[in-house]
C-alpha positions as a printed Julia matrix, in Angstrom:
198×3 Matrix{Float64}:
 -14.38  -12.92   -7.56
 -12.12  -14.04   -4.72
  -9.12  -12.39   -3.11
  -7.15  -13.64   -0.14
  -5.18  -10.83    1.48
  -1.8   -10.86    3.16
   0.28   -8.23    4.91
   3.27   -8.38    2.57
   1.59   -6.6    -0.36
   0.95   -2.88   -0.61
  -1.69   -3.36   -3.32
  -4.95   -4.81   -1.95
  -5.68   -8.1    -3.66
  -9.27   -7.05   -4.37
  -8.28   -4.03   -6.48
  -9.41   -5.82   -9.63
 -12.95   -6.46   -8.35
 -14.75   -3.38   -9.7
 -13.32   -3.49  -13.22
 -13.79   -7.24  -13.65
 -17.25   -7.07  -12.07
 -18.25   -4.44  -14.64
 -16.89   -6.55  -17.51
 -18.74   -9.66  -16.33
 -21.95   -7.64  -16.06
 -21.49   -6.44  -19.63
 -21.1   -10.07  -20.68
 -24.48  -10.88  -19.14
 -23.37  -12.58  -15.96
 -25.54  -11.96  -12.9
 -25.2   -12.79   -9.22
 -21.53  -11.81   -9.22
 -20.12  -12.51   -5.77
 -17.15  -10.7    -4.29
 -15.35  -12.66   -1.59
 -12.57  -10.8     0.17
 -11.19  -11.93    3.49
 -11.09   -8.51    5.14
 -14.23   -9.33    7.13
 -14.21  -13.14    7.33
 -11.95  -16.09    6.62
 -12.3   -18.35    3.59
 -11.03  -21.91    3.83
 -10.64  -24.77    1.42
 -14.28  -25.82    1.66
 -15.32  -22.32    0.57
 -13.09  -22.41   -2.49
 -14.21  -25.91   -3.5
 -17.85  -24.81   -3.13
 -17.34  -21.77   -5.37
 -15.41  -23.82   -7.92
 -18.28  -26.3    -8.13
 -21.07  -23.7    -8.22
 -19.67  -20.9   -10.4
 -19.59  -20.23  -14.13
 -16.55  -17.94  -13.83
 -14.12  -17.76  -10.93
 -11.08  -15.59  -10.37
  -8.73  -16.13   -7.45
  -5.93  -13.82   -6.38
  -3.8   -15.29   -3.62
  -0.46  -16.94   -2.94
   0.1   -20.06   -4.97
   2.44  -22.95   -5.63
   2.42  -25.67   -8.29
   0.36  -27.97   -6.1
  -1.82  -25.6    -4.06
  -3.34  -22.19   -3.43
  -3.37  -20.45   -0.09
  -6.56  -19.49    1.69
  -7.17  -17.38    4.81
  -5.11  -18.0     7.9
  -2.45  -19.99    6.09
  -4.78  -22.86    5.15
  -4.55  -24.19    1.62
  -6.3   -26.2    -1.08
  -4.17  -28.74   -2.94
  -4.6   -30.24   -6.38
  -5.42  -33.53   -4.65
  -8.34  -31.82   -2.86
  -9.61  -30.89   -6.32
  -9.02  -34.4    -7.67
 -10.91  -35.89   -4.7
 -14.1   -34.21   -5.94
 -16.55  -36.35   -7.89
 -15.49  -36.72  -11.55
 -16.39  -33.72  -13.72
 -17.5   -31.71  -10.69
 -16.27  -28.54  -12.41
 -17.94  -29.07  -15.78
 -20.14  -25.97  -15.3
 -17.08  -23.8   -14.71
 -16.6   -21.96  -18.0
 -13.49  -20.05  -16.94
 -11.16  -19.89  -13.97
  -8.28  -17.41  -13.67
  -5.66  -18.25  -11.05
  -3.89  -14.96  -10.37
  -1.38  -16.8    -8.22
   2.3   -17.58   -8.51
   3.4   -20.94   -9.95
  -0.08  -22.51  -10.26
   0.69  -23.42  -13.88
   4.2   -24.72  -13.24
   4.85  -28.42  -13.56
   5.64  -30.19  -10.3
   8.76  -32.4   -10.71
   8.23  -36.15  -10.69
   4.46  -35.8   -10.56
   2.07  -37.78  -12.7
  -0.84  -35.82  -14.17
  -2.12  -33.49  -12.93
   1.22  -31.75  -12.62
  -0.13  -28.54  -11.13
  -3.22  -26.91   -9.68
  -4.39  -25.6   -13.06
  -4.26  -29.07  -14.64
  -6.27  -30.5   -11.73
  -9.07  -28.0   -12.41
  -9.09  -28.92  -16.1
  -9.04  -32.63  -15.28
 -12.17  -32.15  -13.2
 -14.01  -30.5   -16.08
 -13.2   -26.78  -15.93
 -13.56  -25.63  -19.53
 -10.91  -22.89  -19.6
  -8.14  -22.4   -17.04
  -5.57  -19.61  -16.96
  -2.61  -19.79  -14.6
   0.99  -18.61  -14.32
   4.17  -20.68  -14.37
   6.28  -18.16  -12.47
   6.1   -15.46   -9.86
   3.61  -12.68  -10.51
   3.19   -9.24   -8.96
  -0.03   -7.36   -8.24
   1.16   -4.51  -10.47
   1.13   -6.92  -13.43
  -1.61   -9.43  -12.8
  -4.29   -6.86  -11.89
  -4.04   -4.92  -15.2
  -3.69   -8.26  -17.0
  -7.01   -9.45  -15.58
  -8.7    -6.11  -16.16
  -7.6    -6.08  -19.82
  -8.46   -9.75  -20.31
 -12.02   -9.39  -19.03
 -12.56   -6.04  -20.76
 -11.54   -7.73  -24.02
 -14.02  -10.55  -23.41
 -16.73   -7.96  -22.76
 -15.83   -6.39  -26.13
 -16.58   -9.7   -27.83
 -13.08  -11.14  -28.12
 -12.53  -14.9   -27.81
 -10.6   -16.29  -24.89
  -7.52  -16.65  -27.08
  -7.8   -13.09  -28.39
  -8.4   -11.65  -24.91
  -5.39  -13.59  -23.63
  -3.21  -12.04  -26.33
  -4.63   -8.54  -25.76
  -3.88   -8.77  -22.03
  -0.35  -10.0   -22.7
   0.28   -7.17  -25.15
  -1.13   -4.51  -22.81
   1.03   -5.55  -19.87
   4.12   -6.01  -22.04
   3.76   -2.54  -23.58
   2.63   -0.58  -20.51
   4.0    -2.18  -17.34
   7.67   -2.56  -16.44
   8.72   -6.19  -15.91
   8.62   -7.43  -12.34
  12.16   -7.93  -11.09
  13.35   -9.94   -8.13
  16.35   -7.63   -7.85
  16.25   -4.13   -9.35
  20.03   -3.75   -8.84
  20.85   -6.78  -10.99
  21.42   -5.73  -14.63
  20.92   -9.35  -15.72
  17.43   -9.54  -14.19
  15.19   -8.83  -17.19
  12.03   -9.45  -15.19
   9.88  -12.53  -14.92
   6.71  -11.03  -16.4
   7.71  -10.77  -20.03
   6.25  -11.52  -23.42
   7.48  -15.1   -23.04
   4.41  -17.07  -24.08
   5.52  -19.97  -21.88
   5.06  -17.86  -18.75
   1.27  -17.88  -18.87
  -0.71  -21.08  -19.24
  -4.07  -21.38  -20.99
  -5.7   -24.79  -20.78
  -8.87  -25.39  -22.79
């Protein structure tokens, strides 16, 4: 479990750790690491190491179609992932990128078109990412519900749907501008907003 903090969010990025840790334990996973940059910095080499050596990895940080941000403003790009040896991520059963835009296609790019596709291209078996902007208030309960559903024996597809339904029914949509009556919120039931690659 990884979380890269920043000063612009009131919700600590590691708030999902305990719930997801408990769910993974129920699923039989052991040696669950929690990596939060409140005591040390994590750079691109750290993330690539954990991607290559983990069965499940979650990452909550700033994102873009082509990269994710690490501590101190450093980043890891999809080309860093593609520069790994072929199928370096084949032991990675699941990765959840709780980061804005990591599932959005990058214009005029040949495959991979985003960070999520790069992980899948290198062998990650299941990748979940988001095409748009996400807020902590939405993505944290989404992850908690998703992993709790897996712990209850649901498939990835079922857990994905359960998490979508929970957030849609219980959390107000994230809005860029609360004063704009035309802003319906970017975190909606639109199935195209979340990306599941398997």
